[in-house]
Biotite code that builds the C-alpha atoms (Angstrom):
import biotite.structure as struc

atoms = struc.array([
    struc.Atom([40.521, 194.612, 88.715], chain_id="A", res_id=1, res_name="MET", atom_name="CA", element="C"),
    struc.Atom([38.157, 194.465, 85.754], chain_id="A", res_id=2, res_name="ALA", atom_name="CA", element="C"),
    struc.Atom([39.530, 195.461, 82.357], chain_id="A", res_id=3, res_name="GLN", atom_name="CA", element="C"),
    struc.Atom([37.308, 198.572, 82.201], chain_id="A", res_id=4, res_name="SER", atom_name="CA", element="C"),
    struc.Atom([38.568, 199.716, 85.613], chain_id="A", res_id=5, res_name="ASN", atom_name="CA", element="C"),
    struc.Atom([42.276, 199.613, 84.747], chain_id="A", res_id=6, res_name="LYS", atom_name="CA", element="C"),
    struc.Atom([44.259, 202.583, 85.933], chain_id="A", res_id=7, res_name="ILE", atom_name="CA", element="C"),
    struc.Atom([46.428, 204.076, 83.215], chain_id="A", res_id=8, res_name="PHE", atom_name="CA", element="C"),
    struc.Atom([48.162, 206.640, 85.427], chain_id="A", res_id=9, res_name="ASP", atom_name="CA", element="C"),
    struc.Atom([51.197, 204.518, 86.275], chain_id="A", res_id=10, res_name="LEU", atom_name="CA", element="C"),
    struc.Atom([52.061, 206.455, 89.459], chain_id="A", res_id=11, res_name="ALA", atom_name="CA", element="C"),
    struc.Atom([48.548, 205.868, 90.766], chain_id="A", res_id=12, res_name="LYS", atom_name="CA", element="C"),
    struc.Atom([48.538, 202.281, 89.531], chain_id="A", res_id=13, res_name="ARG", atom_name="CA", element="C"),
    struc.Atom([51.785, 201.400, 91.327], chain_id="A", res_id=14, res_name="THR", atom_name="CA", element="C"),
    struc.Atom([50.481, 203.069, 94.506], chain_id="A", res_id=15, res_name="TYR", atom_name="CA", element="C"),
    struc.Atom([47.221, 201.115, 94.269], chain_id="A", res_id=16, res_name="THR", atom_name="CA", element="C"),
    struc.Atom([49.169, 197.884, 93.792], chain_id="A", res_id=17, res_name="PHE", atom_name="CA", element="C"),
    struc.Atom([51.262, 198.503, 96.921], chain_id="A", res_id=18, res_name="ALA", atom_name="CA", element="C"),
    struc.Atom([48.155, 199.487, 98.905], chain_id="A", res_id=19, res_name="ARG", atom_name="CA", element="C"),
    struc.Atom([46.235, 196.400, 97.757], chain_id="A", res_id=20, res_name="ASP", atom_name="CA", element="C"),
    struc.Atom([49.188, 194.153, 98.609], chain_id="A", res_id=21, res_name="VAL", atom_name="CA", element="C"),
    struc.Atom([49.188, 195.592, 102.133], chain_id="A", res_id=22, res_name="ARG", atom_name="CA", element="C"),
    struc.Atom([45.451, 194.969, 102.532], chain_id="A", res_id=23, res_name="LYS", atom_name="CA", element="C"),
    struc.Atom([45.994, 191.397, 101.339], chain_id="A", res_id=24, res_name="PHE", atom_name="CA", element="C"),
    struc.Atom([49.067, 190.892, 103.549], chain_id="A", res_id=25, res_name="ALA", atom_name="CA", element="C"),
    struc.Atom([47.088, 191.756, 106.668], chain_id="A", res_id=26, res_name="ARG", atom_name="CA", element="C"),
    struc.Atom([44.771, 188.826, 105.918], chain_id="A", res_id=27, res_name="ARG", atom_name="CA", element="C"),
    struc.Atom([47.422, 186.202, 105.100], chain_id="A", res_id=28, res_name="VAL", atom_name="CA", element="C"),
    struc.Atom([47.562, 183.417, 107.712], chain_id="A", res_id=29, res_name="PRO", atom_name="CA", element="C"),
    struc.Atom([50.567, 183.820, 109.998], chain_id="A", res_id=30, res_name="LYS", atom_name="CA", element="C"),
    struc.Atom([53.104, 181.008, 110.049], chain_id="A", res_id=31, res_name="ASP", atom_name="CA", element="C"),
    struc.Atom([56.903, 181.049, 110.033], chain_id="A", res_id=32, res_name="VAL", atom_name="CA", element="C"),
    struc.Atom([57.236, 181.025, 106.243], chain_id="A", res_id=33, res_name="CYS", atom_name="CA", element="C"),
    struc.Atom([54.381, 183.396, 105.472], chain_id="A", res_id=34, res_name="ASN", atom_name="CA", element="C"),
    struc.Atom([55.657, 185.989, 107.945], chain_id="A", res_id=35, res_name="ILE", atom_name="CA", element="C"),
    struc.Atom([58.999, 186.178, 106.152], chain_id="A", res_id=36, res_name="GLU", atom_name="CA", element="C"),
    struc.Atom([57.484, 186.024, 102.663], chain_id="A", res_id=37, res_name="ASP", atom_name="CA", element="C"),
    struc.Atom([54.964, 188.770, 103.476], chain_id="A", res_id=38, res_name="VAL", atom_name="CA", element="C"),
    struc.Atom([57.808, 191.027, 104.668], chain_id="A", res_id=39, res_name="LYS", atom_name="CA", element="C"),
    struc.Atom([59.557, 190.567, 101.338], chain_id="A", res_id=40, res_name="GLN", atom_name="CA", element="C"),
    struc.Atom([56.306, 191.057, 99.407], chain_id="A", res_id=41, res_name="LEU", atom_name="CA", element="C"),
    struc.Atom([55.496, 194.310, 101.187], chain_id="A", res_id=42, res_name="VAL", atom_name="CA", element="C"),
    struc.Atom([59.004, 195.643, 100.485], chain_id="A", res_id=43, res_name="LYS", atom_name="CA", element="C"),
    struc.Atom([59.038, 194.704, 96.809], chain_id="A", res_id=44, res_name="SER", atom_name="CA", element="C"),
    struc.Atom([55.489, 195.919, 96.106], chain_id="A", res_id=45, res_name="SER", atom_name="CA", element="C"),
    struc.Atom([56.239, 199.318, 97.640], chain_id="A", res_id=46, res_name="GLY", atom_name="CA", element="C"),
    struc.Atom([59.537, 199.512, 95.797], chain_id="A", res_id=47, res_name="SER", atom_name="CA", element="C"),
    struc.Atom([57.755, 199.342, 92.433], chain_id="A", res_id=48, res_name="VAL", atom_name="CA", element="C"),
    struc.Atom([56.031, 202.676, 93.021], chain_id="A", res_id=49, res_name="GLY", atom_name="CA", element="C"),
    struc.Atom([58.941, 204.283, 94.840], chain_id="A", res_id=50, res_name="ALA", atom_name="CA", element="C"),
    struc.Atom([61.268, 203.535, 91.949], chain_id="A", res_id=51, res_name="ASN", atom_name="CA", element="C"),
    struc.Atom([58.704, 204.781, 89.450], chain_id="A", res_id=52, res_name="TYR", atom_name="CA", element="C"),
    struc.Atom([58.631, 208.100, 91.324], chain_id="A", res_id=53, res_name="ILE", atom_name="CA", element="C"),
    struc.Atom([62.440, 208.120, 91.188], chain_id="A", res_id=54, res_name="GLU", atom_name="CA", element="C"),
    struc.Atom([62.349, 207.391, 87.449], chain_id="A", res_id=55, res_name="ALA", atom_name="CA", element="C"),
    struc.Atom([60.115, 210.397, 86.889], chain_id="A", res_id=56, res_name="ASN", atom_name="CA", element="C"),
    struc.Atom([62.641, 212.546, 88.770], chain_id="A", res_id=57, res_name="GLU", atom_name="CA", element="C"),
    struc.Atom([65.638, 211.012, 87.001], chain_id="A", res_id=58, res_name="ALA", atom_name="CA", element="C"),
    struc.Atom([68.663, 213.209, 86.501], chain_id="A", res_id=59, res_name="LEU", atom_name="CA", element="C"),
    struc.Atom([69.574, 211.573, 83.216], chain_id="A", res_id=60, res_name="SER", atom_name="CA", element="C"),
    struc.Atom([68.278, 209.208, 80.576], chain_id="A", res_id=61, res_name="ARG", atom_name="CA", element="C"),
    struc.Atom([70.561, 206.511, 81.979], chain_id="A", res_id=62, res_name="LYS", atom_name="CA", element="C"),
    struc.Atom([69.141, 207.042, 85.487], chain_id="A", res_id=63, res_name="ASP", atom_name="CA", element="C"),
    struc.Atom([65.571, 206.829, 84.118], chain_id="A", res_id=64, res_name="PHE", atom_name="CA", element="C"),
    struc.Atom([66.355, 203.588, 82.277], chain_id="A", res_id=65, res_name="PHE", atom_name="CA", element="C"),
    struc.Atom([67.945, 202.100, 85.395], chain_id="A", res_id=66, res_name="TYR", atom_name="CA", element="C"),
    struc.Atom([64.939, 202.992, 87.613], chain_id="A", res_id=67, res_name="ARG", atom_name="CA", element="C"),
    struc.Atom([62.459, 201.534, 85.123], chain_id="A", res_id=68, res_name="ILE", atom_name="CA", element="C"),
    struc.Atom([64.461, 198.310, 85.105], chain_id="A", res_id=69, res_name="LYS", atom_name="CA", element="C"),
    struc.Atom([64.315, 198.271, 88.911], chain_id="A", res_id=70, res_name="VAL", atom_name="CA", element="C"),
    struc.Atom([60.521, 198.735, 88.696], chain_id="A", res_id=71, res_name="CYS", atom_name="CA", element="C"),
    struc.Atom([60.350, 195.698, 86.426], chain_id="A", res_id=72, res_name="ARG", atom_name="CA", element="C"),
    struc.Atom([62.588, 193.686, 88.748], chain_id="A", res_id=73, res_name="LYS", atom_name="CA", element="C"),
    struc.Atom([60.517, 194.577, 91.820], chain_id="A", res_id=74, res_name="GLU", atom_name="CA", element="C"),
    struc.Atom([57.298, 193.688, 89.965], chain_id="A", res_id=75, res_name="SER", atom_name="CA", element="C"),
    struc.Atom([58.767, 190.270, 89.162], chain_id="A", res_id=76, res_name="LYS", atom_name="CA", element="C"),
    struc.Atom([59.834, 189.851, 92.765], chain_id="A", res_id=77, res_name="GLU", atom_name="CA", element="C"),
    struc.Atom([56.356, 190.781, 94.023], chain_id="A", res_id=78, res_name="SER", atom_name="CA", element="C"),
    struc.Atom([54.780, 188.117, 91.814], chain_id="A", res_id=79, res_name="ALA", atom_name="CA", element="C"),
    struc.Atom([57.325, 185.603, 93.121], chain_id="A", res_id=80, res_name="TYR", atom_name="CA", element="C"),
    struc.Atom([56.547, 186.300, 96.787], chain_id="A", res_id=81, res_name="TRP", atom_name="CA", element="C"),
    struc.Atom([52.813, 186.197, 96.081], chain_id="A", res_id=82, res_name="LEU", atom_name="CA", element="C"),
    struc.Atom([53.182, 182.727, 94.551], chain_id="A", res_id=83, res_name="ARG", atom_name="CA", element="C"),
    struc.Atom([55.146, 181.449, 97.553], chain_id="A", res_id=84, res_name="LEU", atom_name="CA", element="C"),
    struc.Atom([52.526, 182.319, 100.164], chain_id="A", res_id=85, res_name="LEU", atom_name="CA", element="C"),
    struc.Atom([50.612, 179.404, 101.639], chain_id="A", res_id=86, res_name="TYR", atom_name="CA", element="C"),
    struc.Atom([46.970, 180.409, 102.026], chain_id="A", res_id=87, res_name="LEU", atom_name="CA", element="C"),
    struc.Atom([45.564, 177.277, 103.690], chain_id="A", res_id=88, res_name="PHE", atom_name="CA", element="C"),
    struc.Atom([43.013, 176.742, 100.894], chain_id="A", res_id=89, res_name="ASP", atom_name="CA", element="C"),
    struc.Atom([41.232, 180.029, 101.591], chain_id="A", res_id=90, res_name="LYS", atom_name="CA", element="C"),
    struc.Atom([39.376, 180.620, 98.347], chain_id="A", res_id=91, res_name="LYS", atom_name="CA", element="C"),
    struc.Atom([38.850, 184.371, 98.842], chain_id="A", res_id=92, res_name="ASP", atom_name="CA", element="C"),
    struc.Atom([42.566, 184.943, 99.506], chain_id="A", res_id=93, res_name="LEU", atom_name="CA", element="C"),
    struc.Atom([43.549, 182.807, 96.526], chain_id="A", res_id=94, res_name="ASN", atom_name="CA", element="C"),
    struc.Atom([41.335, 184.944, 94.285], chain_id="A", res_id=95, res_name="GLU", atom_name="CA", element="C"),
    struc.Atom([42.904, 188.155, 95.576], chain_id="A", res_id=96, res_name="ILE", atom_name="CA", element="C"),
    struc.Atom([46.389, 186.670, 95.148], chain_id="A", res_id=97, res_name="ARG", atom_name="CA", element="C"),
    struc.Atom([45.584, 185.756, 91.541], chain_id="A", res_id=98, res_name="THR", atom_name="CA", element="C"),
    struc.Atom([44.452, 189.329, 90.849], chain_id="A", res_id=99, res_name="GLN", atom_name="CA", element="C"),
    struc.Atom([47.611, 190.735, 92.431], chain_id="A", res_id=100, res_name="LEU", atom_name="CA", element="C"),
    struc.Atom([49.827, 188.369, 90.440], chain_id="A", res_id=101, res_name="ILE", atom_name="CA", element="C"),
    struc.Atom([48.003, 189.387, 87.259], chain_id="A", res_id=102, res_name="ASP", atom_name="CA", element="C"),
    struc.Atom([48.590, 193.058, 88.092], chain_id="A", res_id=103, res_name="GLU", atom_name="CA", element="C"),
    struc.Atom([52.276, 192.431, 88.827], chain_id="A", res_id=104, res_name="ALA", atom_name="CA", element="C"),
    struc.Atom([52.625, 190.623, 85.494], chain_id="A", res_id=105, res_name="GLU", atom_name="CA", element="C"),
    struc.Atom([50.938, 193.484, 83.652], chain_id="A", res_id=106, res_name="GLU", atom_name="CA", element="C"),
    struc.Atom([53.331, 195.935, 85.267], chain_id="A", res_id=107, res_name="MET", atom_name="CA", element="C"),
    struc.Atom([56.259, 193.731, 84.226], chain_id="A", res_id=108, res_name="ILE", atom_name="CA", element="C"),
    struc.Atom([55.038, 194.052, 80.623], chain_id="A", res_id=109, res_name="LYS", atom_name="CA", element="C"),
    struc.Atom([54.539, 197.813, 80.950], chain_id="A", res_id=110, res_name="ILE", atom_name="CA", element="C"),
    struc.Atom([57.995, 198.419, 82.426], chain_id="A", res_id=111, res_name="PHE", atom_name="CA", element="C"),
    struc.Atom([59.568, 196.076, 79.870], chain_id="A", res_id=112, res_name="SER", atom_name="CA", element="C"),
    struc.Atom([57.920, 198.061, 77.097], chain_id="A", res_id=113, res_name="SER", atom_name="CA", element="C"),
    struc.Atom([59.113, 201.382, 78.572], chain_id="A", res_id=114, res_name="ILE", atom_name="CA", element="C"),
    struc.Atom([62.643, 200.020, 78.974], chain_id="A", res_id=115, res_name="ALA", atom_name="CA", element="C"),
    struc.Atom([62.667, 198.684, 75.430], chain_id="A", res_id=116, res_name="LYS", atom_name="CA", element="C"),
    struc.Atom([61.429, 201.978, 73.949], chain_id="A", res_id=117, res_name="SER", atom_name="CA", element="C"),
    struc.Atom([63.966, 203.957, 75.978], chain_id="A", res_id=118, res_name="GLN", atom_name="CA", element="C"),
    struc.Atom([66.781, 201.697, 74.857], chain_id="A", res_id=119, res_name="LYS", atom_name="CA", element="C"),
    struc.Atom([65.774, 202.141, 71.216], chain_id="A", res_id=120, res_name="ALA", atom_name="CA", element="C"),
    struc.Atom([65.736, 205.941, 71.378], chain_id="A", res_id=121, res_name="SER", atom_name="CA", element="C"),
])
């Protein structure tokens, strides 16, 4: 994703991340390890957006803070699973993985910032 094309609507951005992970996952070479790692990646990437939706519907400030922390945790987990995948030196897949890791790391920073500002208030 180019800098000028960044999505600032976080609900849409987390959805796009999960969607892009699924597109990528369908192209990952199938072997015993990748199959298991892709399952975990798909779960964690979808959980980022699902928990963000939950945060926006939070019943309390404490619930909101907790959900944002889960979003951050799931973003970290997504980056972890992306790094573990073995792509058999497929350059195009490695480039997509790098972009997805970069997006996960940006979301980690965003959710960390939200959590920090919520804690301070």
